[in-house]
All heavy atoms as a GROMACS GRO file, in nm:
protein
  638
    1MET      N    1  10.777   9.799   9.012
    1MET     CA    2  10.778   9.857   9.144
    1MET      C    3  10.649   9.935   9.164
    1MET      O    4  10.597   9.995   9.071
    1MET     CB    5  10.897   9.950   9.158
    1MET     CG    6  11.031   9.877   9.154
    1MET     SD    7  11.171   9.985   9.178
    1MET     CE    8  11.206  10.026   9.009
    2SER      N    9  10.604   9.933   9.285
    2SER     CA   10  10.478   9.999   9.316
    2SER      C   11  10.482  10.050   9.459
    2SER      O   12  10.552   9.997   9.543
    2SER     CB   13  10.362   9.901   9.298
    2SER     OG   14  10.241   9.963   9.335
    3ALA      N   15  10.402  10.149   9.483
    3ALA     CA   16  10.390  10.202   9.618
    3ALA      C   17  10.278  10.130   9.695
    3ALA      O   18  10.249  10.166   9.807
    3ALA     CB   19  10.360  10.351   9.612
    4GLU      N   20  10.217  10.033   9.633
    4GLU     CA   21  10.108   9.959   9.695
    4GLU      C   22  10.134   9.810   9.690
    4GLU      O   23  10.222   9.764   9.619
    4GLU     CB   24   9.976   9.988   9.621
    4GLU     CG   25   9.928  10.130   9.638
    4GLU     CD   26   9.789  10.148   9.580
    4GLU    OE1   27   9.717  10.048   9.560
    4GLU    OE2   28   9.751  10.263   9.555
    5GLN      N   29  10.050   9.737   9.762
    5GLN     CA   30  10.052   9.592   9.757
    5GLN      C   31  10.026   9.547   9.614
    5GLN      O   32   9.968   9.621   9.535
    5GLN     CB   33   9.942   9.539   9.850
    5GLN     CG   34   9.943   9.392   9.871
    5GLN     CD   35  10.052   9.347   9.965
    5GLN    OE1   36  10.140   9.421  10.000
    5GLN    NE2   37  10.046   9.224  10.007
    6ALA      N   38  10.070   9.429   9.579
    6ALA     CA   39  10.051   9.378   9.444
    6ALA      C   40   9.903   9.381   9.406
    6ALA      O   41   9.816   9.355   9.489
    6ALA     CB   42  10.104   9.236   9.433
    7PHE      N   43   9.877   9.414   9.281
    7PHE     CA   44   9.740   9.420   9.233
    7PHE      C   45   9.694   9.282   9.189
    7PHE      O   46   9.774   9.198   9.151
    7PHE     CB   47   9.731   9.515   9.112
    7PHE     CG   48   9.768   9.656   9.147
    7PHE    CD1   49   9.893   9.705   9.118
    7PHE    CD2   50   9.676   9.739   9.209
    7PHE    CE1   51   9.928   9.835   9.149
    7PHE    CE2   52   9.710   9.869   9.241
    7PHE     CZ   53   9.836   9.917   9.212
    8ASP      N   54   9.564   9.261   9.193
    8ASP     CA   55   9.508   9.136   9.143
    8ASP      C   56   9.538   9.124   8.994
    8ASP      O   57   9.548   9.225   8.923
    8ASP     CB   58   9.357   9.132   9.164
    8ASP     CG   59   9.319   9.119   9.311
    8ASP    OD1   60   9.399   9.060   9.387
    8ASP    OD2   61   9.211   9.168   9.348
    9GLN      N   62   9.549   9.001   8.949
    9GLN     CA   63   9.574   8.978   8.808
    9GLN      C   64   9.461   9.039   8.725
    9GLN      O   65   9.344   9.032   8.763
    9GLN     CB   66   9.584   8.828   8.779
    9GLN     CG   67   9.621   8.802   8.635
    9GLN     CD   68   9.684   8.666   8.617
    9GLN    OE1   69   9.729   8.604   8.712
    9GLN    NE2   70   9.687   8.620   8.495
   10ASP      N   71   9.497   9.100   8.614
   10ASP     CA   72   9.406   9.165   8.520
   10ASP      C   73   9.344   9.294   8.573
   10ASP      O   74   9.251   9.347   8.513
   10ASP     CB   75   9.294   9.071   8.473
   10ASP     CG   76   9.348   8.954   8.392
   10ASP    OD1   77   9.455   8.970   8.328
   10ASP    OD2   78   9.284   8.847   8.391
   11ALA      N   79   9.395   9.347   8.684
   11ALA     CA   80   9.342   9.473   8.736
   11ALA      C   81   9.362   9.586   8.636
   11ALA      O   82   9.283   9.680   8.631
   11ALA     CB   83   9.410   9.510   8.868
   12ASP      N   84   9.466   9.576   8.554
   12ASP     CA   85   9.492   9.680   8.455
   12ASP      C   86   9.394   9.679   8.339
   12ASP      O   87   9.380   9.778   8.268
   12ASP     CB   88   9.635   9.670   8.403
   12ASP     CG   89   9.665   9.536   8.339
   12ASP    OD1   90   9.603   9.435   8.379
   12ASP    OD2   91   9.752   9.531   8.250
   13ILE      N   92   9.323   9.569   8.320
   13ILE     CA   93   9.227   9.563   8.210
   13ILE      C   94   9.083   9.544   8.258
   13ILE      O   95   8.992   9.526   8.178
   13ILE     CB   96   9.264   9.452   8.109
   13ILE    CG1   97   9.266   9.315   8.177
   13ILE    CG2   98   9.396   9.482   8.042
   13ILE    CD1   99   9.283   9.198   8.081
   14ASP      N  100   9.064   9.550   8.388
   14ASP     CA  101   8.931   9.530   8.446
   14ASP      C  102   8.836   9.643   8.408
   14ASP      O  103   8.723   9.619   8.368
   14ASP     CB  104   8.942   9.518   8.598
   14ASP     CG  105   8.811   9.484   8.663
   14ASP    OD1  106   8.741   9.396   8.610
   14ASP    OD2  107   8.779   9.546   8.766
   15SER      N  108   8.883   9.767   8.421
   15SER     CA  109   8.801   9.882   8.386
   15SER      C  110   8.892  10.003   8.372
   15SER      O  111   9.008  10.000   8.412
   15SER     CB  112   8.696   9.910   8.496
   15SER     OG  113   8.762   9.953   8.614
   16VAL      N  114   8.837  10.109   8.317
   16VAL     CA  115   8.913  10.233   8.303
   16VAL      C  116   8.950  10.287   8.441
   16VAL      O  117   9.063  10.331   8.464
   16VAL     CB  118   8.833  10.338   8.222
   16VAL    CG1  119   8.904  10.473   8.223
   16VAL    CG2  120   8.813  10.290   8.079
   17GLU      N  121   8.856  10.281   8.534
   17GLU     CA  122   8.881  10.331   8.670
   17GLU      C  123   8.991  10.250   8.738
   17GLU      O  124   9.077  10.306   8.806
   17GLU     CB  125   8.754  10.327   8.754
   17GLU     CG  126   8.644  10.420   8.708
   17GLU     CD  127   8.566  10.365   8.588
   17GLU    OE1  128   8.559  10.241   8.571
   17GLU    OE2  129   8.513  10.446   8.512
   18SER      N  130   8.988  10.120   8.720
   18SER     CA  131   9.090  10.033   8.779
   18SER      C  132   9.228  10.064   8.722
   18SER      O  133   9.327  10.070   8.794
   18SER     CB  134   9.054   9.887   8.754
   18SER     OG  135   9.151   9.800   8.808
   19MET      N  136   9.235  10.086   8.592
   19MET     CA  137   9.362  10.120   8.528
   19MET      C  138   9.414  10.255   8.578
   19MET      O  139   9.533  10.271   8.605
   19MET     CB  140   9.346  10.122   8.376
   19MET     CG  141   9.472  10.156   8.303
   19MET     SD  142   9.602  10.036   8.340
   19MET     CE  143   9.730  10.096   8.236
   20ARG      N  144   9.326  10.350   8.595
   20ARG     CA  145   9.367  10.482   8.646
   20ARG      C  146   9.423  10.470   8.789
   20ARG      O  147   9.521  10.534   8.823
   20ARG     CB  148   9.250  10.580   8.642
   20ARG     CG  149   9.219  10.626   8.503
   20ARG     CD  150   9.111  10.732   8.501
   20ARG     NE  151   9.090  10.776   8.365
   20ARG     CZ  152   8.973  10.808   8.315
   20ARG    NH1  153   8.865  10.806   8.391
   20ARG    NH2  154   8.962  10.847   8.189
   21ARG      N  155   9.357  10.390   8.871
   21ARG     CA  156   9.405  10.370   9.008
   21ARG      C  157   9.542  10.303   9.008
   21ARG      O  158   9.632  10.342   9.082
   21ARG     CB  159   9.305  10.286   9.087
   21ARG     CG  160   9.339  10.271   9.235
   21ARG     CD  161   9.236  10.187   9.308
   21ARG     NE  162   9.243  10.047   9.276
   21ARG     CZ  163   9.336   9.963   9.326
   21ARG    NH1  164   9.428  10.007   9.409
   21ARG    NH2  165   9.335   9.836   9.293
   22LEU      N  166   9.558  10.204   8.923
   22LEU     CA  167   9.685  10.134   8.911
   22LEU      C  168   9.796  10.229   8.866
   22LEU      O  169   9.906  10.229   8.923
   22LEU     CB  170   9.669  10.019   8.810
   22LEU     CG  171   9.774   9.914   8.812
   22LEU    CD1  172   9.707   9.777   8.806
   22LEU    CD2  173   9.866   9.930   8.694
   23MET      N  174   9.770  10.312   8.767
   23MET     CA  175   9.870  10.407   8.718
   23MET      C  176   9.902  10.514   8.824
   23MET      O  177  10.016  10.554   8.839
   23MET     CB  178   9.822  10.473   8.589
   23MET     CG  179   9.820  10.378   8.471
   23MET     SD  180   9.981  10.306   8.436
   23MET     CE  181  10.072  10.449   8.386
   24ALA      N  182   9.801  10.556   8.898
   24ALA     CA  183   9.824  10.656   9.003
   24ALA      C  184   9.916  10.600   9.112
   24ALA      O  185  10.000  10.671   9.167
   24ALA     CB  186   9.692  10.701   9.064
   25ALA      N  187   9.904  10.470   9.140
   25ALA     CA  188   9.989  10.407   9.241
   25ALA      C  189  10.134  10.399   9.194
   25ALA      O  190  10.226  10.391   9.276
   25ALA     CB  191   9.937  10.268   9.273
   26GLN      N  192  10.156  10.402   9.064
   26GLN     CA  193  10.292  10.393   9.010
   26GLN      C  194  10.356  10.530   8.987
   26GLN      O  195  10.476  10.540   8.960
   26GLN     CB  196  10.292  10.319   8.875
   26GLN     CG  197  10.213  10.190   8.871
   26GLN     CD  198  10.243  10.094   8.983
   26GLN    OE1  199  10.356  10.069   9.016
   26GLN    NE2  200  10.139  10.038   9.042
   27ALA      N  201  10.278  10.636   8.993
   27ALA     CA  202  10.326  10.769   8.955
   27ALA      C  203  10.454  10.811   9.027
   27ALA      O  204  10.547  10.862   8.965
   27ALA     CB  205  10.216  10.873   8.977
   28SER      N  206  10.460  10.789   9.156
   28SER     CA  207  10.580  10.832   9.230
   28SER      C  208  10.704  10.753   9.190
   28SER      O  209  10.816  10.800   9.203
   28SER     CB  210  10.556  10.820   9.380
   28SER     OG  211  10.533  10.684   9.415
   29MET      N  212  10.684  10.633   9.139
   29MET     CA  213  10.798  10.549   9.099
   29MET      C  214  10.856  10.589   8.964
   29MET      O  215  10.970  10.557   8.933
   29MET     CB  216  10.755  10.402   9.092
   29MET     CG  217  10.693  10.349   9.217
   29MET     SD  218  10.810  10.351   9.352
   29MET     CE  219  10.701  10.389   9.486
   30MET      N  220  10.779  10.658   8.883
   30MET     CA  221  10.822  10.692   8.748
   30MET      C  222  10.935  10.795   8.745
   30MET      O  223  11.013  10.798   8.651
   30MET     CB  224  10.704  10.739   8.664
   30MET     CG  225  10.604  10.630   8.640
   30MET     SD  226  10.466  10.690   8.542
   30MET     CE  227  10.353  10.553   8.557
   31ALA      N  228  10.946  10.879   8.846
   31ALA     CA  229  11.049  10.982   8.848
   31ALA      C  230  11.188  10.926   8.880
   31ALA      O  231  11.288  10.984   8.842
   31ALA     CB  232  11.012  11.090   8.949
   32ILE      N  233  11.195  10.814   8.946
   32ILE     CA  234  11.323  10.760   8.993
   32ILE      C  235  11.421  10.736   8.879
   32ILE      O  236  11.532  10.789   8.882
   32ILE     CB  237  11.300  10.634   9.080
   32ILE    CG1  238  11.228  10.675   9.208
   32ILE    CG2  239  11.430  10.563   9.110
   32ILE    CD1  240  11.176  10.560   9.289
   33PRO      N  241  11.386  10.660   8.776
   33PRO     CA  242  11.483  10.640   8.668
   33PRO      C  243  11.510  10.767   8.587
   33PRO      O  244  11.622  10.787   8.538
   33PRO     CB  245  11.421  10.530   8.582
   33PRO     CG  246  11.277  10.530   8.614
   33PRO     CD  247  11.265  10.580   8.755
   34VAL      N  248  11.410  10.853   8.576
   34VAL     CA  249  11.430  10.977   8.502
   34VAL      C  250  11.536  11.064   8.569
   34VAL      O  251  11.615  11.130   8.503
   34VAL     CB  252  11.296  11.054   8.489
   34VAL    CG1  253  11.316  11.192   8.431
   34VAL    CG2  254  11.197  10.975   8.405
   35LEU      N  255  11.540  11.061   8.702
   35LEU     CA  256  11.638  11.139   8.776
   35LEU      C  257  11.775  11.071   8.786
   35LEU      O  258  11.869  11.128   8.840
   35LEU     CB  259  11.584  11.170   8.917
   35LEU     CG  260  11.459  11.258   8.919
   35LEU    CD1  261  11.402  11.265   9.060
   35LEU    CD2  262  11.491  11.396   8.866
   36GLY      N  263  11.785  10.949   8.738
   36GLY     CA  264  11.913  10.880   8.735
   36GLY      C  265  11.949  10.804   8.861
   36GLY      O  266  12.065  10.768   8.881
   37PHE      N  267  11.850  10.778   8.947
   37PHE     CA  268  11.878  10.704   9.069
   37PHE      C  269  11.864  10.554   9.043
   37PHE      O  270  11.764  10.510   8.984
   37PHE     CB  271  11.781  10.744   9.181
   37PHE     CG  272  11.798  10.885   9.227
   37PHE    CD1  273  11.702  10.979   9.197
   37PHE    CD2  274  11.909  10.922   9.300
   37PHE    CE1  275  11.717  11.110   9.240
   37PHE    CE2  276  11.925  11.052   9.343
   37PHE     CZ  277  11.829  11.147   9.312
   38PRO      N  278  11.958  10.473   9.088
   38PRO     CA  279  11.941  10.329   9.075
   38PRO      C  280  11.837  10.281   9.176
   38PRO      O  281  11.830  10.332   9.288
   38PRO     CB  282  12.079  10.272   9.106
   38PRO     CG  283  12.142  10.375   9.195
   38PRO     CD  284  12.087  10.508   9.151
   39ALA      N  285  11.756  10.187   9.134
   39ALA     CA  286  11.654  10.133   9.224
   39ALA      C  287  11.631   9.988   9.188
   39ALA      O  288  11.656   9.945   9.075
   39ALA     CB  289  11.524  10.211   9.210
   40MET      N  290  11.587   9.913   9.286
   40MET     CA  291  11.552   9.773   9.261
   40MET      C  292  11.447   9.729   9.360
   40MET      O  293  11.430   9.789   9.466
   40MET     CB  294  11.677   9.684   9.270
   40MET     CG  295  11.739   9.678   9.406
   40MET     SD  296  11.895   9.589   9.417
   40MET     CE  297  11.896   9.480   9.283
   41SER      N  298  11.377   9.626   9.322
   41SER     CA  299  11.275   9.568   9.406
   41SER      C  300  11.324   9.432   9.453
   41SER      O  301  11.375   9.354   9.374
   41SER     CB  302  11.147   9.554   9.326
   41SER     OG  303  11.042   9.511   9.407
   42VAL      N  304  11.310   9.406   9.583
   42VAL     CA  305  11.358   9.280   9.640
   42VAL      C  306  11.238   9.207   9.701
   42VAL      O  307  11.167   9.263   9.784
   42VAL     CB  308  11.464   9.307   9.749
   42VAL    CG1  309  11.516   9.176   9.806
   42VAL    CG2  310  11.577   9.392   9.695
   43PRO      N  311  11.214   9.082   9.660
   43PRO     CA  312  11.101   9.008   9.716
   43PRO      C  313  11.124   8.976   9.863
   43PRO      O  314  11.235   8.944   9.905
   43PRO     CB  315  11.096   8.881   9.632
   43PRO     CG  316  11.233   8.865   9.576
   43PRO     CD  317  11.290   9.003   9.563
   44THR      N  318  11.015   8.987   9.942
   44THR     CA  319  11.026   8.958  10.084
   44THR      C  320  10.924   8.855  10.131
   44THR      O  321  10.929   8.812  10.245
   44THR     CB  322  11.009   9.086  10.169
   44THR    OG1  323  10.882   9.143  10.139
   44THR    CG2  324  11.120   9.185  10.142
   45GLY      N  325  10.831   8.818  10.046
   45GLY     CA  326  10.734   8.718  10.087
   45GLY      C  327  10.612   8.714   9.999
   45GLY      O  328  10.608   8.777   9.893
   46VAL      N  329  10.512   8.641  10.046
   46VAL     CA  330  10.384   8.629   9.977
   46VAL      C  331  10.275   8.648  10.083
   46VAL      O  332  10.278   8.584  10.189
   46VAL     CB  333  10.369   8.490   9.910
   46VAL    CG1  334  10.234   8.476   9.845
   46VAL    CG2  335  10.481   8.468   9.809
   47VAL      N  336  10.181   8.736  10.057
   47VAL     CA  337  10.071   8.762  10.149
   47VAL      C  338   9.940   8.747  10.072
   47VAL      O  339   9.921   8.813   9.969
   47VAL     CB  340  10.080   8.905  10.210
   47VAL    CG1  341   9.959   8.935  10.296
   47VAL    CG2  342  10.208   8.920  10.289
   48HIS      N  343   9.855   8.661  10.119
   48HIS     CA  344   9.726   8.634  10.053
   48HIS      C  345   9.746   8.597   9.906
   48HIS      O  346   9.670   8.641   9.819
   48HIS     CB  347   9.631   8.752  10.066
   48HIS     CG  348   9.607   8.796  10.207
   48HIS    ND1  349   9.544   8.715  10.300
   48HIS    CD2  350   9.640   8.910  10.271
   48HIS    CE1  351   9.539   8.779  10.415
   48HIS    NE2  352   9.596   8.896  10.401
   49GLY      N  353   9.852   8.523   9.877
   49GLY     CA  354   9.878   8.478   9.741
   49GLY      C  355   9.942   8.581   9.650
   49GLY      O  356   9.963   8.555   9.532
   50LEU      N  357   9.974   8.698   9.703
   50LEU     CA  358  10.035   8.804   9.622
   50LEU      C  359  10.176   8.833   9.673
   50LEU      O  360  10.200   8.830   9.794
   50LEU     CB  361   9.950   8.931   9.627
   50LEU     CG  362   9.810   8.919   9.567
   50LEU    CD1  363   9.729   9.044   9.596
   50LEU    CD2  364   9.817   8.892   9.418
   51PRO      N  365  10.268   8.864   9.582
   51PRO     CA  366  10.406   8.890   9.624
   51PRO      C  367  10.420   9.022   9.699
   51PRO      O  368  10.349   9.118   9.672
   51PRO     CB  369  10.482   8.896   9.491
   51PRO     CG  370  10.381   8.936   9.391
   51PRO     CD  371  10.251   8.876   9.437
   52THR      N  372  10.511   9.023   9.796
   52THR     CA  373  10.545   9.146   9.867
   52THR      C  374  10.695   9.169   9.852
   52THR      O  375  10.770   9.077   9.820
   52THR     CB  376  10.510   9.138  10.016
   52THR    OG1  377  10.584   9.031  10.075
   52THR    CG2  378  10.361   9.116  10.038
   53GLY      N  379  10.736   9.290   9.876
   53GLY     CA  380  10.878   9.320   9.865
   53GLY      C  381  10.905   9.462   9.910
   53GLY      O  382  10.816   9.534   9.955
   54VAL      N  383  11.031   9.499   9.900
   54VAL     CA  384  11.072   9.635   9.932
   54VAL      C  385  11.142   9.694   9.811
   54VAL      O  386  11.203   9.623   9.732
   54VAL     CB  387  11.167   9.640  10.055
   54VAL    CG1  388  11.095   9.596  10.179
   54VAL    CG2  389  11.290   9.558  10.031
   55GLN      N  390  11.130   9.823   9.798
   55GLN     CA  391  11.202   9.893   9.693
   55GLN      C  392  11.322   9.960   9.755
   55GLN      O  393  11.309  10.029   9.858
   55GLN     CB  394  11.116   9.997   9.623
   55GLN     CG  395  11.193  10.068   9.514
   55GLN     CD  396  11.115  10.179   9.448
   55GLN    OE1  397  11.008  10.216   9.494
   55GLN    NE2  398  11.168  10.232   9.342
   56LEU      N  399  11.436   9.942   9.695
   56LEU     CA  400  11.558  10.007   9.741
   56LEU      C  401  11.595  10.115   9.641
   56LEU      O  402  11.590  10.094   9.520
   56LEU     CB  403  11.672   9.905   9.751
   56LEU     CG  404  11.646   9.785   9.840
   56LEU    CD1  405  11.765   9.690   9.836
   56LEU    CD2  406  11.618   9.829   9.982
   57LEU      N  407  11.630  10.230   9.692
   57LEU     CA  408  11.667  10.344   9.610
   57LEU      C  409  11.806  10.388   9.653
   57LEU      O  410  11.830  10.408   9.772
   57LEU     CB  411  11.566  10.457   9.631
   57LEU     CG  412  11.592  10.589   9.562
   57LEU    CD1  413  11.592  10.572   9.411
   57LEU    CD2  414  11.487  10.691   9.604
   58GLY      N  415  11.897  10.400   9.558
   58GLY     CA  416  12.034  10.435   9.591
   58GLY      C  417  12.074  10.572   9.542
   58GLY      O  418  12.000  10.641   9.473
   59ARG      N  419  12.195  10.609   9.580
   59ARG     CA  420  12.252  10.734   9.530
   59ARG      C  421  12.297  10.714   9.385
   59ARG      O  422  12.330  10.602   9.344
   59ARG     CB  423  12.372  10.774   9.615
   59ARG     CG  424  12.334  10.809   9.757
   59ARG     CD  425  12.456  10.846   9.836
   59ARG     NE  426  12.542  10.727   9.841
   59ARG     CZ  427  12.622  10.697   9.941
   59ARG    NH1  428  12.628  10.775  10.045
   59ARG    NH2  429  12.695  10.589   9.940
   60ARG      N  430  12.300  10.820   9.311
   60ARG     CA  431  12.344  10.811   9.172
   60ARG      C  432  12.484  10.751   9.166
   60ARG      O  433  12.570  10.784   9.246
   60ARG     CB  434  12.344  10.949   9.107
   60ARG     CG  435  12.201  11.003   9.093
   60ARG     CD  436  12.197  11.138   9.030
   60ARG     NE  437  12.224  11.119   8.887
   60ARG     CZ  438  12.256  11.217   8.805
   60ARG    NH1  439  12.265  11.339   8.849
   60ARG    NH2  440  12.278  11.194   8.678
   61PHE      N  441  12.502  10.660   9.073
   61PHE     CA  442  12.630  10.593   9.046
   61PHE      C  443  12.678  10.508   9.163
   61PHE      O  444  12.796  10.481   9.175
   61PHE     CB  445  12.738  10.695   9.005
   61PHE     CG  446  12.693  10.787   8.897
   61PHE    CD1  447  12.670  10.921   8.923
   61PHE    CD2  448  12.672  10.740   8.768
   61PHE    CE1  449  12.628  11.007   8.822
   61PHE    CE2  450  12.629  10.824   8.668
   61PHE     CZ  451  12.607  10.959   8.694
   62ASP      N  452  12.588  10.465   9.251
   62ASP     CA  453  12.626  10.382   9.365
   62ASP      C  454  12.548  10.251   9.365
   62ASP      O  455  12.492  10.209   9.467
   62ASP     CB  456  12.604  10.460   9.495
   62ASP     CG  457  12.671  10.393   9.614
   62ASP    OD1  458  12.758  10.306   9.593
   62ASP    OD2  459  12.634  10.426   9.728
   63GLU      N  460  12.547  10.185   9.251
   63GLU     CA  461  12.475  10.060   9.237
   63GLU      C  462  12.530   9.950   9.328
   63GLU      O  463  12.456   9.864   9.376
   63GLU     CB  464  12.478  10.011   9.092
   63GLU     CG  465  12.392  10.091   8.998
   63GLU     CD  466  12.460  10.216   8.943
   63GLU    OE1  467  12.576  10.244   8.984
   63GLU    OE2  468  12.400  10.284   8.860
   64ASP      N  469  12.662   9.952   9.354
   64ASP     CA  470  12.723   9.849   9.438
   64ASP      C  471  12.661   9.844   9.578
   64ASP      O  472  12.633   9.736   9.630
   64ASP     CB  473  12.874   9.869   9.449
   64ASP     CG  474  12.946   9.842   9.318
   64ASP    OD1  475  12.886   9.778   9.229
   64ASP    OD2  476  13.061   9.885   9.304
   65THR      N  477  12.640   9.958   9.638
   65THR     CA  478  12.579   9.962   9.771
   65THR      C  479  12.437   9.907   9.767
   65THR      O  480  12.394   9.833   9.855
   65THR     CB  481  12.579  10.105   9.828
   65THR    OG1  482  12.714  10.151   9.835
   65THR    CG2  483  12.515  10.112   9.965
   66LEU      N  484  12.365   9.942   9.662
   66LEU     CA  485  12.229   9.894   9.645
   66LEU      C  486  12.226   9.742   9.631
   66LEU      O  487  12.145   9.674   9.694
   66LEU     CB  488  12.169   9.960   9.520
   66LEU     CG  489  12.020   9.956   9.501
   66LEU    CD1  490  11.949  10.031   9.613
   66LEU    CD2  491  11.984  10.017   9.368
   67LEU      N  492  12.316   9.688   9.551
   67LEU     CA  493  12.323   9.543   9.533
   67LEU      C  494  12.363   9.472   9.662
   67LEU      O  495  12.311   9.364   9.692
   67LEU     CB  496  12.419   9.509   9.420
   67LEU     CG  497  12.370   9.550   9.280
   67LEU    CD1  498  12.484   9.540   9.179
   67LEU    CD2  499  12.253   9.465   9.237
   68ASP      N  500  12.452   9.531   9.738
   68ASP     CA  501  12.491   9.472   9.867
   68ASP      C  502  12.373   9.468   9.963
   68ASP      O  503  12.350   9.369  10.033
   68ASP     CB  504  12.607   9.551   9.930
   68ASP     CG  505  12.738   9.534   9.856
   68ASP    OD1  506  12.750   9.439   9.776
   68ASP    OD2  507  12.828   9.617   9.878
   69ALA      N  508  12.297   9.577   9.969
   69ALA     CA  509  12.180   9.582  10.058
   69ALA      C  510  12.076   9.479  10.015
   69ALA      O  511  12.017   9.410  10.099
   69ALA     CB  512  12.119   9.722  10.056
   70ALA      N  513  12.055   9.465   9.885
   70ALA     CA  514  11.959   9.367   9.836
   70ALA      C  515  12.003   9.225   9.872
   70ALA      O  516  11.919   9.141   9.908
   70ALA     CB  517  11.943   9.380   9.685
   71ALA      N  518  12.131   9.198   9.864
   71ALA     CA  519  12.182   9.065   9.898
   71ALA      C  520  12.156   9.032  10.045
   71ALA      O  521  12.119   8.918  10.078
   71ALA     CB  522  12.331   9.055   9.867
   72VAL      N  523  12.171   9.130  10.133
   72VAL     CA  524  12.145   9.108  10.275
   72VAL      C  525  11.997   9.077  10.298
   72VAL      O  526  11.961   8.984  10.370
   72VAL     CB  527  12.189   9.231  10.359
   72VAL    CG1  528  12.140   9.219  10.502
   72VAL    CG2  529  12.340   9.246  10.354
   73ILE      N  530  11.910   9.155  10.235
   73ILE     CA  531  11.766   9.134  10.250
   73ILE      C  532  11.727   8.997  10.197
   73ILE      O  533  11.653   8.921  10.261
   73ILE     CB  534  11.686   9.245  10.180
   73ILE    CG1  535  11.709   9.378  10.252
   73ILE    CG2  536  11.537   9.211  10.174
   73ILE    CD1  537  11.658   9.499  10.178
   74GLU      N  538  11.776   8.962  10.078
   74GLU     CA  539  11.743   8.832  10.018
   74GLU      C  540  11.792   8.716  10.105
   74GLU      O  541  11.724   8.615  10.118
   74GLU     CB  542  11.803   8.821   9.878
   74GLU     CG  543  11.726   8.900   9.775
   74GLU     CD  544  11.782   8.879   9.635
   74GLU    OE1  545  11.902   8.846   9.620
   74GLU    OE2  546  11.705   8.897   9.540
   75SER      N  547  11.910   8.731  10.165
   75SER     CA  548  11.964   8.622  10.248
   75SER      C  549  11.878   8.597  10.371
   75SER      O  550  11.867   8.485  10.419
   75SER     CB  551  12.109   8.649  10.288
   75SER     OG  552  12.116   8.754  10.383
   76ARG      N  553  11.815   8.700  10.422
   76ARG     CA  554  11.731   8.687  10.541
   76ARG      C  555  11.586   8.652  10.508
   76ARG      O  556  11.517   8.589  10.587
   76ARG     CB  557  11.737   8.815  10.623
   76ARG     CG  558  11.875   8.832  10.684
   76ARG     CD  559  11.879   8.940  10.790
   76ARG     NE  560  12.004   8.937  10.861
   76ARG     CZ  561  12.104   9.022  10.840
   76ARG    NH1  562  12.093   9.116  10.749
   76ARG    NH2  563  12.215   9.013  10.910
   77ALA      N  564  11.540   8.694  10.391
   77ALA     CA  565  11.400   8.670  10.353
   77ALA      C  566  11.378   8.528  10.305
   77ALA      O  567  11.269   8.474  10.318
   77ALA     CB  568  11.358   8.769  10.245
   78GLY      N  569  11.480   8.467  10.247
   78GLY     CA  570  11.465   8.330  10.197
   78GLY      C  571  11.421   8.324  10.052
   78GLY      O  572  11.411   8.424   9.984
   79THR      N  573  11.389   8.203  10.009
   79THR     CA  574  11.346   8.179   9.872
   79THR      C  575  11.198   8.150   9.870
   79THR      O  576  11.146   8.080   9.957
   79THR     CB  577  11.423   8.058   9.814
   79THR    OG1  578  11.562   8.084   9.824
   79THR    CG2  579  11.386   8.035   9.670
   80PHE      N  580  11.130   8.200   9.770
   80PHE     CA  581  10.986   8.184   9.760
   80PHE      C  582  10.952   8.104   9.635
   80PHE      O  583  11.019   8.116   9.533
   80PHE     CB  584  10.916   8.321   9.753
   80PHE     CG  585  10.959   8.410   9.867
   80PHE    CD1  586  11.053   8.508   9.846
   80PHE    CD2  587  10.910   8.389   9.994
   80PHE    CE1  588  11.096   8.589   9.949
   80PHE    CE2  589  10.953   8.469  10.099
   80PHE     CZ  590  11.045   8.568  10.076
   81THR      N  591  10.847   8.025   9.646
   81THR     CA  592  10.804   7.950   9.529
   81THR      C  593  10.740   8.046   9.430
   81THR      O  594  10.689   8.151   9.469
   81THR     CB  595  10.702   7.842   9.568
   81THR    OG1  596  10.593   7.905   9.634
   81THR    CG2  597  10.763   7.739   9.660
   82PRO      N  598  10.743   8.011   9.302
   82PRO     CA  599  10.680   8.100   9.202
   82PRO      C  600  10.533   8.122   9.231
   82PRO      O  601  10.464   8.034   9.285
   82PRO     CB  602  10.699   8.025   9.070
   82PRO     CG  603  10.811   7.930   9.096
   82PRO     CD  604  10.805   7.895   9.242
   83ILE      N  605  10.484   8.237   9.197
   83ILE     CA  606  10.344   8.272   9.215
   83ILE      C  607  10.263   8.204   9.104
   83ILE      O  608  10.301   8.207   8.988
   83ILE     CB  609  10.324   8.425   9.208
   83ILE    CG1  610  10.414   8.496   9.309
   83ILE    CG2  611  10.179   8.462   9.228
   83ILE    CD1  612  10.391   8.458   9.452
   84ASP      N  613  10.151   8.145   9.138
   84ASP     CA  614  10.065   8.082   9.039
   84ASP      C  615  10.003   8.191   8.951
   84ASP      O  616   9.933   8.280   9.001
   84ASP     CB  617   9.954   8.004   9.110
   84ASP     CG  618   9.857   7.938   9.014
   84ASP    OD1  619   9.885   7.932   8.893
   84ASP    OD2  620   9.752   7.891   9.062
   85PRO      N  621  10.028   8.190   8.819
   85PRO     CA  622   9.981   8.298   8.732
   85PRO      C  623   9.832   8.295   8.705
   85PRO      O  624   9.778   8.388   8.647
   85PRO     CB  625  10.059   8.276   8.603
   85PRO     CG  626  10.091   8.131   8.602
   85PRO     CD  627  10.109   8.093   8.747
   86ARG      N  628   9.763   8.190   8.747
   86ARG     CA  629   9.618   8.175   8.724
   86ARG      C  630   9.579   8.224   8.589
   86ARG      O  631   9.516   8.312   8.556
   86ARG     CB  632   9.538   8.246   8.831
   86ARG     CG  633   9.546   8.176   8.965
   86ARG     CD  634   9.451   8.242   9.063
   86ARG     NE  635   9.517   8.342   9.142
   86ARG     CZ  636   9.563   8.322   9.264
   86ARG    NH1  637   9.549   8.208   9.320
   86ARG    NH2  638   9.620   8.418   9.331
   0.00000   0.00000   0.00000
């Protein structure tokens, strides 16, 4: 999960600066599991060859509602072909 659009492949090993930017984009997501909130990422499409999606965050111990919401999004978004790993 990320707060930004998908990163280019190998962005994490491109440079120290690139890795720092990538980690900074993930920082807000790291607290979610530590606090005990269920969360999931649901794919919604592909833009410029990169996957897009939404992150769903639920109340503690309410995974069922989260799974129901994800099912609705997935049913409307459709199925996507696998991303070419290049």
